[in-house]
N, C-alpha and C positions, 0 to 999 in steps of 0.2 A: 327732546324736541329742539332745544336751542342749538346744539352742535349740528344736528342733521339739517336744520333749516339754514343755519349760517353757512355750512359747507356747500349745500345746494346752491345758495346764492353766489358764493365765491366761484362756483363752477358753472354759473348761468343755467341752472336746472330748474328755476322758478318753483320754489316751494309753495304749497297752498297758502301758508301764512306768510305775510310780508315780515321778514325778520327785522331786528333792530339792535342798536347799541346806543349808549349814552356816554357823555364825558362829564366828570366831576360830580354827577348826581349822587354817587355812592359816598361822597364826603360832605354832602348837605345833611348834617346830622339831624336836624329837625324833620326833614323829609324821610330820612332813613328810619327814624323812630316811628313816624306816622305809618310807614309801610310795614315795618317788621315787628313793632312793639318792643324792640330792644332799647333799654335805657342806655343811650350813648350820646356823647357830646365832645366838645373840644378838649376837655380835660380827662376824658376817659383813657384808660391804659391802651396801649397799642393792640394787644390781643383782642380786646373788646371791640375796638374800631374795625379790625380786620374781619372779625366774625360778623359784625353788623353789616359791613359793606358787602360781604359775600352773600349774606341772607337777602339784602336788598337787590343785588344783581340777579339772584335767582328769582325773587318775587317779580321783578320787572322783565324777566325772561331775556336777558342779554344773549345774543347769538354770536358776538364778535367782540374781541378785546384789543383795542388799539394799543400798540406797544412798540418802542424802539429801544435799542441798547446804546448805540454810538452817539454820544452827545458832547456837550461842552467840556465834560471832564477829560476828554482826550487831549485837550489843549494845554492842560497844566497851567504853569505860570504865564503862558503866552496869551491866555484868555483875558478879555475885558470884562469887568464886572460893572454892569449898568444899574445895579440895585434892583429892587423888586417892589412893586406896589402891592397893596393889600388885595387879595383875592379870596384866599381860603377862609373858612369859618374862623372867627376870632382873630383874623389878621395875622395868623401865625407864620405866614410866608413873607411878611414885609421885611425888606432888607434895605437899609439906607447906605450901605457901603458902595462907593463908586471908585473904580480904579481902571486905568488904561495904561498898558505898558508901552504904547506907541506915542511918541511926542509930536510927530508931524506926518502928513500924508506920504512923504517920501519913504519913510520907514515901512509904511503899509505896502506901497507899490514895489518895494524891494524885497518883501517878505518871501522867504523860501521855506515851505513846510518841511522839506526833506532835511534841511539844515537845522531848523528850529525845533522840529518835533521828532524827527528821526523815523527810520523804517520800523515796521512792526513784524513780529514773527507770525507767519501765516497760520501755523498749526495752533498757536495760542489764540489767535483771533477766531479761528473756526471753533475751538472748544468754548470760547466765551459766548459766541452766538448760540451754540447748541445748549449750553447750560442755561442761558437766559430763556430760551424757548421752553426747555423742560420745566424751569421754575414757573413760568407763566401757566403751563398746562397743569401743573400740580396745584397752583393757586386757584384756578377756576377751570375745571375740566369739563364744564357743561357748555362751552362755546368754542368758536374758532380762535386760536391763539396765533401769535406771530412773534417775530423779532424784527429788527431793522435798523435803519440809520436816520438820525435826526438832522445831522449837520451836513447834508448832502453837498451843497455848494453855497448858495446865497446865505442860508442859515449858518453855515460854517463861518462865512465872513462876518455875520452879525455877532456870533459868539467870540470870534477872535478879536475883532477890531472895534465893536460897538458902532452904533449908528453914526455918530459924529465923524469919526475917522474914516469909516467906510464911505460915506457920501463925499467927504473932502477928497479922498483918493480918487473916487470915480470922476469927480468934477475936475480934478487936476489933469488926468490923462486917461481917457477911456480905452485907448489901445493898450497901454501898460496895465491898466486894470483888467483887461481881457487876458493878457499874458499871465497875470496873477491867478485868474480863474483857471487857466489851463494847468498851472503848476499845482494849485490846490487839488484840482481834479485828478491829476496824475498821482498825488499822494493818497487821495481818498480811494483810488481804484483798488488799492490793496485790501480795503475793507470789503468791497463788493466781490472781489475775487475769492476772499476767504469765505464769505457768506454763500457763494455758489457751491462750495465744497460741503456744506452742511446738509442735514436731512430735514431742514425746515421747509414746509410746503408753501407758506405764505409770508411775504416780506412787505414791511411797511417802509416806504421811502418818503421822508418828510423834507420839504424845502420851502421856506417862506420866500417865494420868488417875487411876490407882489405885495402891495399894501391895499388899503381900502379902495383907493381910486383906480387901481389897476397897476400896470407896470411901474417899477421904480426907475428903470433905465429905458432907453430907446429899445423898442422891440427888436430892431436889427441886431443890437448887441447880444441879446439873449440867443438869437438864432445863430450867431457866430460862435459864442463862447459857452453857453449853458446847455442847450439841447444836444449839440454834438457830444458833449461830455456825458450827458445822460445816456445816450445810445451806447457809449463805451461802457459805462457802469453796468447797464442792464444786460448787455450781451451774454456774459457768463451766467447770469441768473436765468435768462431765457433758455440757454443751452442746457441748464440743469433741471429744467421743468418747473421752476417755481412760479407762483402767482404773485405778481407785483402790483401793489396798490400805492398810488401817489397821493400825498396830502400836502396842502398849503393853506395857510390863512389868507385872508384878503380876497381880492377879485381876480382870479386867473382865467376868466372867460376868454380873453383874447388869445390865450395860449393853450386852450384845450386840445386843438388839433396837433400842435407841436408835441405836447406831452404824450398824446396817444401814439403819434408817429415814432416816439422814442421807444415804445414797446410795452408800456404799462397795460395791465389788465383791468384797472379800475381807478376811480377818483373818489377822494374823501375831501369834503370841502365845507366851507362856511356859507351862510345865506347870501353873501356878497357875490359869489360865483353863481351863475344862472343855471338853476336846475333844469329849466325847460330847454335850454340850449343843449345841455349834455344829453338829456333824454332824447331829443330829436336826432342828434348826431350819433350817439353811442348807446342808446337805451337797449338795443338788442345784442350788443357785442361786448359790453364792458360792465364791470361791477360799479355801482353808484351808491355812495353812502352819504346821506344828508337829506335835506338841509333846512329843517325847521329852524325858525329864528327865535333865539332866546329872548329877544326884546319883546316879543308877543307874550311870552310867559311872564315876563317881569312887569309889564304894564297893561296888558290886554285883559278884557273881560272874557267870559266863557264863549261868547259868540266869536270873538277874534281868535281864541285858541282853537276852537273847532275848525274854523276856516283855514287856519295855518296847517293843521294836521291834514285836512282834506286836500289842500293844495299839493302837499308833498305826496300823499298816497295816491291821489288821482293821476299825478304824473308818473309815479313809480310803479303803479299797479301792473302795467303791461310789460315791465322790464324784468327779465328773468334774474338779474343780479342786483336788484334794488334792496337796500336796507334803510330804514328810517333812523334818523338821529337828529337831535338838536345840534346843529353844526357848530355853534359857537358856545357850547357848554350849558349846563344847568348850574349856575353858581349858587352859593349858599344864601344869597339875598333874594332868591326866587321865592315868591309866596308859596307856601306848602300847598294850599288849596289849588293854585294854578297848576303846579306840577302834577298833582294827583289827577286833576281833570284832564290834563294833556295825556296822561297814561290811560285814563278811562276811554278817551276818544280813540286813541291808538288801538286798544284792545277791542273796541267795538268795530273798527273798520279794517283791522289787519288781515282778515281772511279774504282771499281772492275768490 
């Protein structure tokens, strides 16, 4: 049921059951134990964690598995390390190291990815994408899998330069900052060209182009330097018949039309982006994934949790490509009873 429902939604065929996915819930070990009965925790061996996560995703009937391949690791020593706050259970992901290879905004504005990072072998990239997709299918063959790109453009800048240098460079000279975006996009195009040569049917394109308040830069700058590059990225993917899903954190409501015009088939987003707006404009033509708010699960009572699930499902019910998800993750500090009740309400209301 999971694959068939997920695949139907990806192709706008409106399955009878509203499909779903979640993020991070399968590493909320107390929740995983409550759902599966498997004794698992932060200190458990990796094989036990994998088996427990898989059993959890089957129990919650995931239909869709978010995944990308091309991330910060492509940048090697040219990447900035901003450290990492605690998020995962037990704080195992905390990292206090901070390092930036760029000393001033001029170095950022002059950055040439072809010179600093070099060209890539297209056949090798294609094999990497296909191997990643196959590994995802083998890991969880009961839902729709994918591969994709995480550092599409603005997220690439964040990974390379870090927030401080990125914003200093943008504030120093927005025209040169735009020229940098074009150079980076020309370098990144090789990844999308290689991806177009694969047999992967669904592609995830991630780019954190905004923050919580909306655009980071003036909207006109995006329309001159970001979305034209998106159209170039996506052209070979569209010609090869792939389904393209776009994902960004923050509030990208002001750019929904621009992203759609670039050629994507669907949107994956947090609660800050307005579900009602996307449903109104693209509910019959695009895949929509989201956007229940994790803050309701963290602090809300049962009435609030039910209302949040109903908000999402009432908006998505008439959309052929709608999938429910807690758009900003189910972290390990989520009360287990709240997460269980969220799932209970979903299962109660999921059938069209």
